[in-house]
VOPAGU-2260 file (C-alpha; in pm, 1 decimal, decimal comma):
REM VOPAGU-2260
SITE   aa  ch    i         X         Y         Z
SITE  MET   A    0   -2058,8     305,1     690,8
SITE  THR   A    1   -2327,9     531,4     868,5
SITE  ARG   A    2   -2247,7     881,5     977,2
SITE  ARG   A    3   -2293,2     805,3    1350,5
SITE  THR   A    4   -2012,3     547,6    1299,8
SITE  PHE   A    5   -1770,0     798,2    1138,0
SITE  LEU   A    6   -1820,5    1103,0    1377,6
SITE  ALA   A    7   -1753,6     840,6    1704,8
SITE  SER   A    8   -1432,4     731,7    1525,1
SITE  SER   A    9   -1353,3    1123,2    1475,2
SITE  SER   A   10   -1409,0    1165,2    1819,4
SITE  ALA   A   11   -1177,0     912,4    1933,2
SITE  ALA   A   12    -927,3    1047,0    1702,9
SITE  ALA   A   13    -972,7    1427,8    1842,9
SITE  ALA   A   14    -887,5    1252,5    2197,5
SITE  ALA   A   15    -585,9    1094,1    2042,6
SITE  ALA   A   16    -453,4    1377,4    1897,6
SITE  GLN   A   17    -450,2    1607,8    2216,6
SITE  THR   A   18    -124,5    1455,0    2310,8
SITE  PRO   A   19      99,0    1770,3    2386,2
SITE  ARG   A   20     351,5    1813,9    2095,6
SITE  ARG   A   21     534,8    2136,7    1939,3
SITE  ARG   A   22     367,5    2120,3    1607,6
SITE  PRO   A   23     150,9    1873,4    1364,0
SITE  PRO   A   24     372,1    1546,3    1321,0
SITE  ASN   A   25     556,9    1481,3     991,8
SITE  PHE   A   26     414,9    1183,0     801,8
SITE  ILE   A   27     603,6     937,0     627,1
SITE  VAL   A   28     421,4     669,1     400,7
SITE  ILE   A   29     660,6     392,3     288,0
SITE  TYR   A   30     486,7     155,1      38,3
SITE  THR   A   31     631,4    -171,6    -109,5
SITE  ASP   A   32     529,9    -365,0    -413,4
SITE  ASP   A   33     406,5    -726,8    -455,5
SITE  GLN   A   34     546,8    -796,6     -97,3
SITE  GLY   A   35     319,5   -1068,6      68,3
SITE  ILE   A   36     220,1   -1073,4     458,5
SITE  GLY   A   37     463,2   -1375,1     447,2
SITE  ASP   A   38     760,3   -1156,6     384,7
SITE  MET   A   39     806,9    -979,0     690,1
SITE  GLY   A   40     988,2   -1127,5    1021,1
SITE  CYS   A   41     717,1    -982,5    1237,5
SITE  TYR   A   42     473,4   -1139,7    1044,9
SITE  GLY   A   43     613,9   -1494,7    1078,2
SITE  ALA   A   44     847,9   -1527,4     819,9
SITE  ARG   A   45    1167,3   -1731,8     895,9
SITE  ASP   A   46    1361,3   -1782,1     571,8
SITE  LEU   A   47    1418,6   -1382,0     547,5
SITE  LYS   A   48    1505,5   -1125,6     774,1
SITE  THR   A   49    1371,7    -762,6     799,6
SITE  PRO   A   50    1515,4    -655,2    1117,1
SITE  ASN   A   51    1414,3    -269,5    1060,6
SITE  MET   A   52    1057,9    -368,0     947,4
SITE  ASP   A   53    1034,7    -539,6    1255,0
SITE  ARG   A   54    1199,2    -229,2    1462,8
SITE  LEU   A   55     917,0     -15,4    1312,5
SITE  ALA   A   56     658,2    -307,1    1450,6
SITE  ALA   A   57     821,4    -309,4    1791,7
SITE  ARG   A   58     810,2      65,1    1839,1
SITE  GLY   A   59     410,6     107,5    1728,9
SITE  VAL   A   60     164,6    -114,8    1597,8
SITE  ARG   A   61     115,2    -407,9    1384,5
SITE  PHE   A   62    -205,4    -458,9    1189,2
SITE  ALA   A   63    -343,5    -808,9    1176,4
SITE  SER   A   64    -622,7    -703,2     925,9
SITE  TRP   A   65    -529,0    -448,4     735,8
SITE  TYR   A   66    -636,1    -434,2     372,7
SITE  THR   A   67    -552,2    -270,5      30,0
SITE  ASN   A   68    -833,2    -158,7    -160,5
SITE  SER   A   69    -737,0    -359,0    -428,6
SITE  PRO   A   70    -533,1    -658,8    -502,7
SITE  VAL   A   71    -347,6    -470,3    -786,6
SITE  CYS   A   72    -107,3    -154,0    -775,7
SITE  SER   A   73    -271,9     130,6    -939,6
SITE  PRO   A   74    -596,5     114,5    -743,6
SITE  SER   A   75    -412,8      54,5    -440,0
SITE  ARG   A   76    -222,2     355,7    -475,7
SITE  CYS   A   77    -502,8     575,3    -543,3
SITE  ALA   A   78    -713,1     480,1    -264,8
SITE  LEU   A   79    -425,3     592,9     -37,3
SITE  MET   A   80    -377,8     914,5    -255,2
SITE  THR   A   81    -759,9    1020,1    -245,4
SITE  GLY   A   82    -940,3     821,1      61,4
SITE  GLN   A   83   -1192,2     684,0    -173,5
SITE  TYR   A   84   -1249,3     368,4    -355,4
SITE  PRO   A   85   -1042,9     401,0    -661,2
SITE  ALA   A   86   -1362,0     296,4    -906,6
SITE  ARG   A   87   -1458,8     676,3    -804,0
SITE  HIS   A   88   -1144,9     771,4   -1015,3
SITE  GLY   A   89   -1175,2     555,0   -1292,8
SITE  ILE   A   90    -863,3     343,6   -1182,5
SITE  MET   A   91    -973,1     -21,0   -1154,2
SITE  ASN   A   92    -682,2    -174,1   -1283,3
SITE  PHE   A   93    -302,3    -119,5   -1320,9
SITE  LEU   A   94    -232,3     159,2   -1547,3
SITE  PRO   A   95     -49,1     105,2   -1885,5
SITE  ALA   A   96     284,2     248,0   -1976,7
SITE  ARG   A   97     362,7     439,7   -2303,3
SITE  ALA   A   98     692,7     619,7   -2425,3
SITE  THR   A   99     464,5     930,4   -2486,4
SITE  HIS   A  100     432,4     926,8   -2103,2
SITE  ASP   A  101      45,0    1055,7   -2169,8
SITE  VAL   A  102    -152,8     764,1   -1955,3
SITE  PRO   A  103    -425,8     939,7   -1764,8
SITE  GLY   A  104    -465,6     864,2   -1422,9
SITE  LEU   A  105    -566,7    1119,2   -1138,3
SITE  LYS   A  106    -764,0    1370,6   -1299,7
SITE  PRO   A  107    -713,2    1750,5   -1281,8
SITE  GLY   A  108    -886,7    1883,1    -930,3
SITE  ALA   A  109    -879,7    1542,5    -758,9
SITE  VAL   A  110    -855,7    1606,7    -386,1
SITE  THR   A  111    -569,6    1421,5    -258,4
SITE  LEU   A  112    -374,8    1363,7      69,2
SITE  PRO   A  113     -56,8    1573,2     -30,6
SITE  GLY   A  114    -249,5    1847,5    -147,6
SITE  GLU   A  115    -471,5    1904,4     160,7
SITE  LEU   A  116    -151,9    1845,8     358,6
SITE  ARG   A  117       4,6    2129,7     150,5
SITE  LYS   A  118    -312,2    2336,2     259,4
SITE  LEU   A  119    -186,1    2291,0     595,1
SITE  GLY   A  120     129,5    2432,1     550,9
SITE  TYR   A  121     311,3    2078,7     506,8
SITE  ARG   A  122     591,7    2045,8     268,8
SITE  THR   A  123     527,8    1723,6       4,5
SITE  ALA   A  124     735,9    1518,1    -163,9
SITE  ALA   A  125     718,6    1183,5    -361,6
SITE  VAL   A  126     981,1     955,9    -433,3
SITE  GLY   A  127     984,9     602,3    -613,3
SITE  LYS   A  128     704,1     467,9    -829,3
SITE  TRP   A  129     408,5     664,6    -909,9
SITE  HIS   A  130     196,2     478,0   -1142,6
SITE  LEU   A  131    -132,5     706,3   -1108,9
SITE  GLY   A  132    -109,4     844,9   -1443,4
SITE  SER   A  133     209,3     988,6   -1675,2
SITE  GLU   A  134      -5,1    1232,5   -1851,7
SITE  PRO   A  135      73,2    1591,4   -1715,1
SITE  ALA   A  136    -217,7    1657,2   -1515,3
SITE  SER   A  137    -180,5    1313,3   -1348,9
SITE  ARG   A  138     178,2    1369,8   -1254,9
SITE  PRO   A  139     278,4    1414,2    -886,1
SITE  LEU   A  140     375,0    1780,2    -922,6
SITE  GLN   A  141     -13,2    1824,8   -1051,0
SITE  GLN   A  142    -148,1    1597,9    -724,1
SITE  GLY   A  143     -17,7    1811,8    -428,3
SITE  PHE   A  144     351,1    1725,6    -440,1
SITE  ASP   A  145     589,5    1992,4    -411,4
SITE  GLU   A  146     896,4    1762,5    -507,8
SITE  HIS   A  147     910,8    1426,9    -700,6
SITE  PHE   A  148    1187,4    1203,5    -791,6
SITE  GLY   A  149    1103,0     850,3    -956,7
SITE  PHE   A  150     915,2     694,2   -1239,5
SITE  TYR   A  151     561,1     696,8   -1374,3
SITE  SER   A  152     523,1     341,5   -1504,3
SITE  GLY   A  153     454,1      17,9   -1301,5
SITE  TRP   A  154     825,4    -101,4   -1296,1
SITE  ASN   A  155    1144,8      -3,8   -1441,7
SITE  ASP   A  156    1482,8    -158,3   -1466,4
SITE  TYR   A  157    1660,9    -139,0   -1111,7
SITE  TYR   A  158    2002,2     -24,8   -1277,6
SITE  SER   A  159    1917,3     117,5   -1638,8
SITE  HIS   A  160    1574,8     286,0   -1505,8
SITE  ARG   A  161    1426,7     172,6   -1831,6
SITE  TYR   A  162    1070,6      42,4   -1887,9
SITE  TYR   A  163    1041,4    -237,6   -2094,5
SITE  ASN   A  164     745,6    -443,4   -2187,8
SITE  MET   A  165     903,6    -816,0   -2128,8
SITE  SER   A  166     643,8    -967,5   -2401,9
SITE  ARG   A  167     725,3    -701,7   -2668,8
SITE  THR   A  168    1051,2    -591,0   -2827,2
SITE  ALA   A  169     919,8    -280,3   -3038,9
SITE  PRO   A  170    1120,8      37,2   -2940,9
SITE  GLU   A  171     784,0     193,1   -2842,3
SITE  HIS   A  172     763,8     -49,6   -2547,2
SITE  ILE   A  173    1160,6      33,7   -2420,1
SITE  PHE   A  174    1180,1     384,5   -2290,4
SITE  ARG   A  175    1350,8     571,9   -2012,8
SITE  ASP   A  176    1142,0     662,6   -1708,3
SITE  LEU   A  177    1292,6     864,0   -1416,0
SITE  TRP   A  178    1222,4    1210,7   -1336,9
SITE  ARG   A  179    1281,1    1489,3   -1094,0
SITE  LYS   A  180    1029,9    1765,6   -1071,1
SITE  GLY   A  181     877,9    1689,1   -1421,0
SITE  GLU   A  182    1206,3    1682,1   -1590,4
SITE  GLU   A  183    1358,8    1374,9   -1707,1
SITE  VAL   A  184    1707,9    1286,0   -1543,3
SITE  PHE   A  185    1996,1    1057,9   -1581,7
SITE  GLU   A  186    2163,3     863,2   -1333,6
SITE  ASP   A  187    2480,1     672,2   -1367,5
SITE  PRO   A  188    2363,9     267,5   -1340,2
SITE  ALA   A  189    2256,3     284,8    -943,2
SITE  TYR   A  190    2046,9      19,7    -761,8
SITE  SER   A  191    1683,4     177,5    -755,9
SITE  THR   A  192    1616,3     101,3    -416,3
SITE  GLU   A  193    1939,6     241,9    -295,2
SITE  LEU   A  194    1867,4     576,6    -503,3
SITE  PHE   A  195    1493,3     608,8    -359,9
SITE  THR   A  196    1652,2     580,8       0,9
SITE  ARG   A  197    1911,1     846,6     -98,0
SITE  GLU   A  198    1657,1    1059,8    -229,6
SITE  ALA   A  199    1443,2    1046,3      69,9
SITE  LYS   A  200    1703,7    1084,8     319,6
SITE  ALA   A  201    1784,5    1389,9     108,9
SITE  PHE   A  202    1435,8    1528,1     125,5
SITE  ILE   A  203    1421,7    1502,3     503,7
SITE  LYS   A  204    1766,3    1674,4     555,1
SITE  ARG   A  205    1631,9    1965,2     365,7
SITE  GLN   A  206    1339,4    2024,3     609,2
SITE  LYS   A  207    1335,2    2283,8     876,7
SITE  LYS   A  208    1285,8    2162,2    1192,4
SITE  ASP   A  209     979,8    2340,7    1251,6
SITE  GLN   A  210     842,9    2237,4     931,7
SITE  PRO   A  211     598,5    1953,3     926,0
SITE  PHE   A  212     635,1    1737,8     599,1
SITE  PHE   A  213     470,3    1448,4     430,6
SITE  LEU   A  214     722,4    1181,4     249,3
SITE  TYR   A  215     574,2     938,5      15,5
SITE  LEU   A  216     853,0     657,2     -38,1
SITE  ALA   A  217     714,7     395,1    -260,7
SITE  HIS   A  218     976,1     156,1    -370,4
SITE  GLY   A  219     938,7     -55,2    -665,9
SITE  ALA   A  220    1085,2    -364,9    -483,5
SITE  PRO   A  221    1010,0    -647,1    -488,6
SITE  HIS   A  222     837,7    -620,2    -795,7
SITE  TYR   A  223     988,6    -749,4   -1124,6
SITE  PRO   A  224    1220,8    -755,5   -1282,7
SITE  MET   A  225    1385,6    -950,8   -1004,0
SITE  ILE   A  226    1729,1    -797,5    -951,2
SITE  ALA   A  227    1934,8    -790,1    -619,4
SITE  PRO   A  228    2317,5    -678,5    -598,8
SITE  LYS   A  229    2584,5    -961,0    -453,5
SITE  LYS   A  230    2588,8    -781,5    -144,4
SITE  TYR   A  231    2230,0    -831,7     -62,5
SITE  MET   A  232    2218,6   -1191,7    -224,0
SITE  ASP   A  233    2511,1   -1278,3       2,1
SITE  ARG   A  234    2301,4   -1193,0     316,9
SITE  VAL   A  235    2026,3   -1452,6     203,7
SITE  PRO   A  236    2037,2   -1825,6     236,6
SITE  ALA   A  237    2188,4   -1964,2     -74,1
SITE  SER   A  238    1954,3   -2278,6      -9,5
SITE  LEU   A  239    1640,6   -2070,6     -85,5
SITE  GLY   A  240    1509,6   -2147,2    -460,8
SITE  ILE   A  241    1610,4   -1870,6    -685,4
SITE  ASP   A  242    1288,2   -1705,3    -690,5
SITE  ARG   A  243    1270,6   -1677,8    -304,0
SITE  ARG   A  244    1624,4   -1576,3    -246,3
SITE  LEU   A  245    1605,6   -1282,5    -505,1
SITE  HIS   A  246    1255,6   -1186,0    -360,3
SITE  ALA   A  247    1438,4   -1191,2     -18,3
SITE  ALA   A  248    1742,4   -1015,2    -122,8
SITE  MET   A  249    1581,2    -728,4    -269,2
SITE  LEU   A  250    1370,4    -700,1      49,6
SITE  VAL   A  251    1677,9    -670,6     223,6
SITE  ALA   A  252    1780,6    -337,8      52,4
SITE  VAL   A  253    1443,7    -221,4     119,9
SITE  ASP   A  254    1499,5    -271,4     480,5
SITE  ASP   A  255    1829,3    -139,3     510,5
SITE  GLY   A  256    1656,9     175,3     392,4
SITE  ILE   A  257    1407,3     171,0     652,8
SITE  GLY   A  258    1662,5     148,3     890,3
SITE  GLU   A  259    1865,1     469,6     760,5
SITE  ILE   A  260    1546,2     659,3     785,7
SITE  LEU   A  261    1477,6     546,7    1135,9
SITE  ASP   A  262    1820,6     632,4    1225,6
SITE  LEU   A  263    1812,7     985,1    1046,7
SITE  LEU   A  264    1495,0    1086,7    1217,5
SITE  GLN   A  265    1675,7     994,6    1548,0
SITE  ARG   A  266    1955,5    1198,4    1461,9
SITE  ARG   A  267    1761,2    1504,9    1379,1
SITE  GLY   A  268    1535,0    1472,3    1660,1
SITE  LEU   A  269    1238,8    1444,2    1438,3
SITE  ASP   A  270    1148,1    1051,2    1573,3
SITE  ARG   A  271     882,8    1143,9    1803,1
SITE  ASP   A  272     753,4    1431,6    1588,1
SITE  THR   A  273     698,5    1172,1    1290,1
SITE  VAL   A  274     428,2     915,7    1208,1
SITE  ILE   A  275     528,6     647,2     984,3
SITE  PHE   A  276     321,5     411,0     814,1
SITE  PHE   A  277     434,1     109,8     586,3
SITE  GLN   A  278     205,2     -89,5     390,5
SITE  SER   A  279     246,6    -319,4      51,2
SITE  ASP   A  280      15,3    -243,0    -223,7
SITE  ASN   A  281     -61,5    -593,4    -271,3
SITE  GLY   A  282      -9,3    -941,0    -198,7
SITE  SER   A  283     257,5   -1117,6    -358,3
SITE  THR   A  284     237,4   -1231,6    -729,9
SITE  SER   A  285     243,9   -1551,5    -887,9
SITE  GLU   A  286     282,3   -1400,9   -1245,0
SITE  ASN   A  287     548,3   -1600,4   -1465,4
SITE  ARG   A  288     667,0   -1299,9   -1591,9
SITE  SER   A  289     868,3   -1280,0   -1281,4
SITE  ASN   A  290    1100,4   -1491,3   -1380,0
SITE  SER   A  291    1245,5   -1630,2   -1710,6
SITE  HIS   A  292    1113,3   -2008,0   -1669,0
SITE  GLY   A  293     770,0   -1973,6   -1801,2
SITE  ARG   A  294     606,0   -2075,2   -1467,8
SITE  PRO   A  295     402,1   -1950,8   -1180,7
SITE  TYR   A  296     627,3   -1734,2    -969,6
SITE  ARG   A  297     686,5   -1860,7    -596,6
SITE  GLY   A  298     934,0   -1583,1    -481,4
SITE  GLY   A  299     696,9   -1377,9    -228,0
SITE  SER   A  300     504,0   -1526,5      23,1
SITE  ASN   A  301     121,6   -1466,5     154,0
SITE  ALA   A  302     138,4   -1751,8     395,9
SITE  PRO   A  303     -69,6   -1811,6     592,0
SITE  PHE   A  304    -337,2   -1685,5     364,3
SITE  ARG   A  305    -469,5   -1841,0      -1,1
SITE  GLY   A  306    -420,7   -1662,8    -309,7
SITE  TYR   A  307    -224,5   -1393,5    -484,0
SITE  LYS   A  308    -202,9   -1044,5    -627,3
SITE  GLY   A  309    -516,5    -993,1    -849,1
SITE  GLY   A  310    -753,7   -1212,2    -638,2
SITE  LEU   A  311    -991,0   -1145,7    -363,5
SITE  PHE   A  312    -875,9   -1429,4    -146,2
SITE  GLU   A  313    -684,6   -1282,1     158,7
SITE  GLY   A  314    -358,3   -1335,0      16,3
SITE  GLY   A  315    -410,1   -1079,6    -258,6
SITE  ILE   A  316    -551,9    -830,8     -15,9
SITE  ARG   A  317    -453,7    -863,5     364,1
SITE  MET   A  318    -131,7    -652,2     381,7
SITE  PRO   A  319     167,2    -632,6     588,0
SITE  ALA   A  320     105,1    -280,2     757,1
SITE  LEU   A  321     301,8    -101,6    1057,8
SITE  MET   A  322     210,9     228,2    1222,3
SITE  SER   A  323     451,7     432,5    1472,3
SITE  TRP   A  324     431,5     769,5    1634,1
SITE  PRO   A  325     655,6     722,1    1946,2
SITE  GLY   A  326     459,1     850,8    2254,9
SITE  VAL   A  327     144,0     888,0    2095,3
SITE  ILE   A  328      77,7     543,5    1922,6
SITE  PRO   A  329     111,8     238,6    2175,6
SITE  ALA   A  330     448,5      59,2    2106,7
SITE  GLY   A  331     458,1    -335,8    2042,0
SITE  ALA   A  332      83,2    -331,1    1988,8
SITE  VAL   A  333    -110,5    -553,8    1759,9
SITE  VAL   A  334    -449,0    -418,1    1605,8
SITE  ASP   A  335    -688,3    -687,0    1488,1
SITE  ALA   A  336    -980,6    -431,9    1413,0
SITE  PRO   A  337    -992,7    -452,7    1017,0
SITE  GLY   A  338    -887,5    -123,7     819,2
SITE  GLN   A  339    -803,6     -40,9     451,1
SITE  THR   A  340    -572,9     178,6     271,0
SITE  MET   A  341    -822,4     443,9     220,5
SITE  ASP   A  342    -815,5     506,1     604,1
SITE  VAL   A  343    -491,9     669,0     589,9
SITE  MET   A  344    -618,6    1016,0     435,1
SITE  PRO   A  345    -880,7    1099,6     712,7
SITE  THR   A  346    -658,9     956,8    1005,5
SITE  PHE   A  347    -346,2    1144,2     900,3
SITE  LEU   A  348    -559,3    1476,6     823,7
SITE  ALA   A  349    -729,1    1441,1    1191,9
SITE  TRP   A  350    -358,3    1411,0    1333,7
SITE  ALA   A  351    -261,5    1713,1    1135,8
SITE  SER   A  352    -530,0    1903,6    1272,5
SITE  ALA   A  353    -726,6    1954,7     980,8
SITE  THR   A  354   -1064,1    2163,7    1086,8
SITE  ALA   A  355   -1288,8    1976,2     827,9
SITE  MET   A  356   -1252,9    1649,9     612,2
SITE  PRO   A  357   -1299,3    1689,1     234,8
SITE  PRO   A  358   -1634,9    1581,1     113,7
SITE  ALA   A  359   -1707,3    1246,7     -21,0
SITE  LEU   A  360   -1438,1    1032,5     175,1
SITE  ASP   A  361   -1518,3     705,2     197,6
SITE  GLY   A  362   -1201,9     616,0     429,3
SITE  VAL   A  363   -1274,0     630,8     781,3
SITE  ASN   A  364   -1056,4     815,0    1080,9
SITE  ALA   A  365    -908,9     491,6    1225,6
SITE  ALA   A  366    -681,5     694,0    1488,4
SITE  GLY   A  367    -919,0     546,6    1794,7
SITE  VAL   A  368    -865,2     193,7    1664,3
SITE  ILE   A  369    -454,8     258,3    1648,2
SITE  ALA   A  370    -479,7     406,2    2012,0
SITE  GLN   A  371    -635,7      85,4    2124,7
SITE  ARG   A  372    -937,5     275,1    2207,0
SITE  GLY   A  373   -1231,3      80,5    2022,0
SITE  PRO   A  374   -1341,7    -159,0    1747,9
SITE  SER   A  375   -1310,9     -68,8    1398,5
SITE  PRO   A  376   -1525,7     225,0    1263,5
SITE  HIS   A  377   -1614,9     -21,9     945,9
SITE  ILE   A  378   -1903,9    -205,6     934,1
SITE  ASP   A  379   -1846,4    -339,1     616,8
SITE  LEU   A  380   -1541,2    -376,7     381,5
SITE  PHE   A  381   -1567,3    -371,0       1,3
SITE  TRP   A  382   -1375,1    -483,8    -294,7
SITE  GLU   A  383   -1385,5    -503,1    -655,3
SITE  TYR   A  384   -1128,3    -636,4    -948,8
SITE  GLN   A  385   -1192,3    -732,8   -1309,8
SITE  GLY   A  386   -1531,7    -908,3   -1242,4
SITE  GLN   A  387   -1476,8   -1010,5    -879,8
SITE  LEU   A  388   -1655,4    -865,9    -590,2
SITE  ALA   A  389   -1616,2    -899,5    -248,0
SITE  ILE   A  390   -1738,0    -803,8     114,9
SITE  ARG   A  391   -1625,9    -853,6     472,6
SITE  ARG   A  392   -1865,3    -783,1     758,6
SITE  GLY   A  393   -1713,5    -950,8    1120,9
SITE  ASN   A  394   -1552,0   -1268,0    1061,3
SITE  TRP   A  395   -1766,0   -1338,9     717,0
SITE  LYS   A  396   -1650,6   -1270,8     396,8
SITE  LEU   A  397   -1862,2   -1317,7      61,4
SITE  MET   A  398   -1677,7   -1343,5    -272,0
SITE  LEU   A  399   -1858,8   -1337,1    -616,8
SITE  GLY   A  400   -1663,0   -1530,4    -872,0
SITE  PRO   A  401   -1338,9   -1493,2    -688,9
SITE  LYS   A  402   -1018,6   -1597,4    -839,9
SITE  LEU   A  403    -690,7   -1682,8    -696,1
SITE  GLY   A  404    -475,9   -1456,4    -883,9
SITE  LEU   A  405    -390,8   -1267,5   -1212,7
SITE  ASN   A  406    -498,4   -1476,2   -1526,3
SITE  GLU   A  407    -647,1   -1726,6   -1296,4
SITE  ASN   A  408   -1007,3   -1894,6   -1343,8
SITE  ALA   A  409   -1311,0   -1825,1   -1083,9
SITE  VAL   A  410   -1281,3   -2083,9    -838,0
SITE  ALA   A  411   -1662,5   -2068,8    -734,8
SITE  PRO   A  412   -1952,6   -1853,2    -870,5
SITE  ARG   A  413   -1976,7   -1791,1    -467,9
SITE  TRP   A  414   -1752,3   -1842,7    -198,9
SITE  LEU   A  415   -1819,7   -1762,3     183,2
SITE  SER   A  416   -1526,0   -1754,5     424,3
SITE  ASN   A  417   -1530,6   -1779,6     786,4
SITE  LEU   A  418   -1222,8   -1604,2     876,5
SITE  LYS   A  419   -1219,2   -1698,2    1236,7
SITE  GLU   A  420   -1247,6   -2075,2    1186,8
SITE  ASP   A  421   -1083,1   -2074,8     844,4
SITE  PRO   A  422    -837,7   -1782,0     773,1
SITE  ALA   A  423    -660,9   -1928,1     506,7
SITE  GLU   A  424   -1020,0   -1989,6     326,6
SITE  GLN   A  425    -953,7   -2364,5     244,7
SITE  ARG   A  426   -1310,3   -2399,9     284,9
SITE  ASN   A  427   -1661,9   -2277,2     113,9
SITE  TRP   A  428   -1886,7   -2220,2     422,5
SITE  MET   A  429   -2193,2   -2180,4     196,5
SITE  GLU   A  430   -2382,2   -2462,0     331,4
SITE  GLN   A  431   -2274,8   -2359,4     692,0
SITE  ALA   A  432   -2395,4   -2001,8     652,3
SITE  PRO   A  433   -2655,8   -1898,2     951,0
SITE  GLY   A  434   -2985,0   -1788,5     842,4
SITE  ASP   A  435   -3016,4   -1548,5     560,5
SITE  LEU   A  436   -2634,3   -1418,0     603,6
SITE  VAL   A  437   -2531,3   -1458,7     237,3
SITE  ALA   A  438   -2856,3   -1326,3     101,9
SITE  ALA   A  439   -2795,3   -1036,2     322,7
SITE  LEU   A  440   -2423,6    -982,5     246,7
SITE  GLU   A  441   -2485,5   -1033,4    -138,5
SITE  LYS   A  442   -2789,8    -775,9    -159,2
SITE  ARG   A  443   -2537,4    -500,0      28,1
SITE  LEU   A  444   -2221,9    -595,8    -198,4
SITE  ARG   A  445   -2460,0    -536,0    -510,6
SITE  LYS   A  446   -2583,9    -212,9    -380,1
SITE  TRP   A  447   -2237,3     -84,4    -344,6
SITE  ALA   A  448   -2122,8    -207,0    -658,4
SITE  GLY   A  449   -2426,9     -35,7    -810,8
SITE  GLN   A  450   -2342,2     291,6    -652,6
SITE  LEU   A  451   -1997,2     284,1    -791,5
SITE  LYS   A  452   -2155,6     183,6   -1156,9
SITE  LEU   A  453   -1981,0    -153,2   -1115,2
SITE  GLY   A  454   -2239,5    -322,4   -1271,0
């Protein structure tokens, strides 16, 4: 990314931000876990209904080429919080969980989105899954949030709120993990998705109308353990296979919660003062730990793309993503230009009227693209995960050692995708590559990897 390109994007953002309003907007980020792009009605799903996600898309933009920075959870969330490649923070894989709650993650002094917004007068809250470190210095209250309610690990049980490693039974691998402002809390059995919606709504209700806020609502669903109450299962066709039916029912609960938040904002007269961004952390998984049958999980859908969580094919990294800001962001629009999770931080800070961006951001201000005022400010997009490397430039995407998902073998040493002609990446276009395209992409990719000390 050249400096010139970044400044051009910033100018477009500044123009978009001049829309008259009483104060800087509120920001709500809603993150889901292991939800594929084929798990939402507005992206073409026909076997499940997501009316409130679709409602969010209708009142804002739907991204057709929005990417996570990593095909697994912790690095994806790191990019959201910091506006940087997660490797810069040493968070390159999902973080472990320990009963001692001493797992290092985000480091002290990290520049974060909530921290920067708090400097601008925002009240900040994190609700739900954190997974960016459980040692005290890495926790939400030390990383820019005023309030926190949720869990530190990669998942926990939806009713008991315990974490358990499903491959181990020792006591140190089974422990409670639910916290409020750094103190362990105990709830009667309550479905986590409903619990997190309750807490998100309570935070919104506590805010004064002239007080801007940032709410990060990170649902655990539809990540395993696959659990859904009967009232949600009854709203999903019984004809679906058990994996798909559970996955869909868990998303029904998330979708209901989104509807409750949209209705609350409208009742309080905040809907036109609030930017809402929705994204899944990575594509749907194929892990057999998601069910009890020892077979690949097939509950989520990354259709029409190939691959799963943990892989750099499009199914692992191209996300369902939506953004709305009534009166500023065009309603019902589709953004084709590519973007990445790390772009959220500079975009939000521009809309919050920050006078300067933090140094060393890798993300770019995407406000101009979102407002339909120009092409993507990205020249190249990059990924790395567990020995896999990838670069996208225009419609071409080169992958080195790509895998289809977690615990899979590499599909090929090199794979070139033509995302215009073959978006599902069924064919390796290495032999049809024009000129020195592959050599140029690989040189650029390896230079990027070297700069991040990825080998």
